[in-house]
C-alpha positions in Angstrom: -8.1 -0.7 -27.6 -8.6 2.5 -25.6 -5.7 3.2 -23.3 -6.6 3.2 -19.6 -3.2 4.7 -18.6 -1.0 7.5 -19.7 2.4 5.9 -20.5 4.0 9.3 -21.0 2.9 10.8 -17.6 5.8 12.6 -15.9 7.6 10.9 -13.1 9.3 12.7 -10.2 11.8 10.7 -8.1 12.6 11.4 -4.5 15.8 9.9 -3.2 15.1 8.9 0.4 18.7 7.8 1.0 21.5 6.1 -0.9 19.6 2.9 -1.2 15.9 3.9 -1.2 13.7 6.0 -3.4 10.1 6.8 -4.3 8.6 7.8 -7.7 5.4 9.8 -8.1 3.7 9.8 -11.5 0.8 12.3 -11.6 -2.1 11.7 -13.9 -1.1 8.1 -14.7 -4.9 7.1 -15.0 -6.6 9.8 -17.1 -10.2 8.7 -16.4 -9.6 8.1 -12.7 -13.1 9.0 -11.5 -14.7 6.5 -13.9 -12.2 3.8 -12.9 -12.9 4.5 -9.2 -16.6 4.0 -9.7 -16.1 0.8 -11.7 -13.8 -0.9 -9.2 -15.7 0.4 -6.1 -19.0 -1.0 -7.4 -17.7 -4.2 -9.0 -15.5 -5.5 -6.2 -16.6 -7.9 -3.4 -14.9 -6.0 -0.6 -13.9 -7.9 2.5 -13.2 -7.0 6.1 -9.8 -8.3 7.3 -9.5 -9.1 11.0 -6.2 -9.6 12.7 -5.7 -11.7 15.9 -4.6 -9.5 18.8 -4.5 -10.6 22.4 -6.6 -13.6 21.6 -9.4 -11.7 19.9 -9.9 -10.5 16.4 -9.6 -6.8 15.7 -10.9 -5.4 12.3 -8.6 -3.3 10.2 -9.9 0.2 9.6 -10.4 -0.3 5.9 -11.6 -2.9 3.4 -9.6 -5.1 1.0 -9.8 -7.5 -1.9 -7.6 -9.4 -4.2 -8.1 -8.7 -7.9 -7.1 -10.6 -11.0 -4.3 -8.9 -12.8 -6.1 -9.2 -16.2 -9.6 -8.4 -14.8 -9.9 -5.2 -16.8 -7.9 -2.9 -19.1 -6.6 -0.7 -16.3 -5.1 -3.5 -14.3 -3.8 -5.3 -17.3 -2.2 -2.2 -18.9 -0.8 -0.9 -15.6 0.8 -4.3 -14.9 2.4 -4.4 -18.3 3.6 -0.8 -18.0 5.2 -1.4 -14.6 7.1 -4.5 -15.8 8.3 -2.6 -18.9 9.4 0.5 -17.0 11.0 -1.1 -14.0 12.2 -4.3 -15.7 10.9 -6.8 -13.1 7.9 -9.1 -13.0 5.4 -7.6 -10.5 2.7 -9.7 -8.8 -0.7 -8.4 -7.8 -3.2 -7.0 -7.6 -4.2 -6.1 -4.0 -6.9 -3.5 -3.5 -7.7 -1.4 -0.4 -10.7 0.8 0.1 -10.6 3.7 2.5 -14.3 4.5 2.9 -13.8 8.0 4.4 -11.3 10.0 6.3 -11.6 7.8 9.4 -10.2 4.8 7.6 -6.4 4.6 7.8 -3.3 2.4 7.6 -0.7 2.8 10.3 3.0 3.2 9.7 4.5 -0.1 8.5 6.6 -1.7 5.8 5.6 -4.6 3.5 7.7 -7.1 5.5 5.6 -10.0 4.4 7.7 -10.0 1.2 10.6 -11.2 3.5 13.5 -10.3 1.2 13.6 -6.5 1.6 17.0 -5.4 0.3 15.7 -4.7 -3.2 12.0 -4.5 -3.8 9.4 -2.6 -5.8 5.9 -1.7 -4.4 3.7 0.1 -7.0 0.4 1.7 -5.9 -2.2 3.3 -8.2 -4.4 5.6 -6.2 -7.9 6.4 -7.2 -10.3 8.8 -5.5 -9.5 11.4 -2.8 -6.1 12.9 -2.3 -4.7 12.1 1.1 -1.3 12.2 2.8 1.0 9.3 2.1 3.7 9.4 4.8 7.2 7.9 4.6 9.3 7.8 7.7 12.7 6.4 8.4 12.7 3.2 10.4 15.5 4.5 12.7 12.8 6.2 14.8 12.2 4.6 18.2 9.2 2.3 18.2 7.3 4.3 20.9 8.1 7.5 19.0 6.5 6.1 15.9 3.3 5.6 17.8 3.4 8.9 19.7 4.2 11.3 16.8 1.4 11.6 14.2 2.4 10.5 10.8 3.6 13.5 8.8 4.6 15.6 11.8 8.0 14.2 12.7 11.2 15.7 11.4 12.4 13.9 8.3 8.9 12.7 7.3 8.3 12.6 3.5 4.7 13.5 2.8 3.2 12.9 -0.6 -0.5 13.4 -1.6 -1.3 10.8 -4.3 -4.8 10.5 -5.6 -7.0 11.1 -8.7 -5.2 8.4 -10.7 -1.6 9.0 -9.6 1.0 6.2 -9.5 3.5 5.9 -6.6 6.4 3.4 -6.6 8.7 2.7 -3.7 12.0 1.0 -4.5 15.4 -0.2 -3.4 15.7 -0.9 0.3 12.6 1.2 1.1 10.7 -1.7 2.8 13.7 -2.5 4.9 14.8 1.0 6.1 11.6 3.1 5.9 7.9 2.9 7.0 4.9 4.2 5.1 1.2 4.8 6.0 -2.0 6.6 5.2 -3.0 8.5 8.4 -6.5 9.5 9.3 -7.7 12.5 7.4 -10.6 14.3 9.2 -13.0 16.0 6.9 -12.2 13.8 3.9 -15.6 12.3 3.1 -14.7 10.9 -0.3 -13.4 7.4 -0.7 -9.9 6.3 -1.8 -8.9 3.0 -3.5 -5.3 1.9 -3.7 -4.2 -0.9 -6.2 -0.9 -2.5 -5.3 1.6 -4.6 -7.2 4.8 -6.0 -5.6 8.2 -7.5 -6.5 11.2 -8.6 -4.5 14.6 -9.7 -5.8 14.7 -12.4 -3.2 18.4 -11.5 -2.7 20.1 -10.8 0.6 19.1 -12.0 4.1 15.4 -12.6 4.5 13.5 -10.9 7.3 12.3 -13.6 9.6 10.7 -11.4 12.4 7.0 -11.7 12.9 4.9 -9.4 10.7 1.9 -7.4 11.6 -0.3 -10.3 10.2 1.3 -13.0 12.4 -1.1 -13.8 15.3 -0.1 -13.1 18.9 -1.4 -15.5 21.5 -1.4 -14.9 25.2 -4.1 -17.3 26.6 -4.1 -21.0 27.4 -6.3 -22.0 24.6 -6.0 -23.7 21.2 -4.1 -21.5 18.7 -6.3 -19.6 16.2 -5.4 -18.5 12.6 -3.6 -15.1 12.6 -6.1 -13.4 10.3 -9.6 -14.0 9.0 -11.8 -12.4 6.4 -15.5 -11.7 6.4 -17.9 -10.0 3.9 -18.0 -6.2 4.4 
């Protein structure tokens, strides 16, 4: 069977602090353009809407859940991740950034709840765009005011074209990450994400971004909803 990944692609690790790190493996998917076209055209993309102030607000990107054994790329990538990092990843979640106006704000994957020791692996197909990692110690209002990638201490990577990015350790507890708007980037970008948590330590019980917020005297609604794109 033809390999859809390069198992020997070089990996560069950046130590964010004593407990958190990020790996970047360039050229992990050799035929990345072909894989982008196949997944882009063969996926039923959905628009996720999040309840905010009693109305639904669409996220500025599309998403889908994919079967981990749906094609050779997903199957081989999943097996490689489990072999390399020694943990059973779950997945695969897919996000489509249609152009440079689509984005994902600074956040951490807190829906995993146990954040002391996690792995979040992302295969990026399509356009190279900044992927920003910022320490959670920043004040909340400063996070909103300062554009991603412009604050002191920001770590900015540019995965794309079949690269693999893996965040590990306490990265989801102590750091934020996001894909800011990229004006002038007309090409699309697909990220394929696998996750794992050790389920050790104290779980994070604070509301996540996807928990609905209600402010009106009316029956409660579900916190998110999906519709066809």
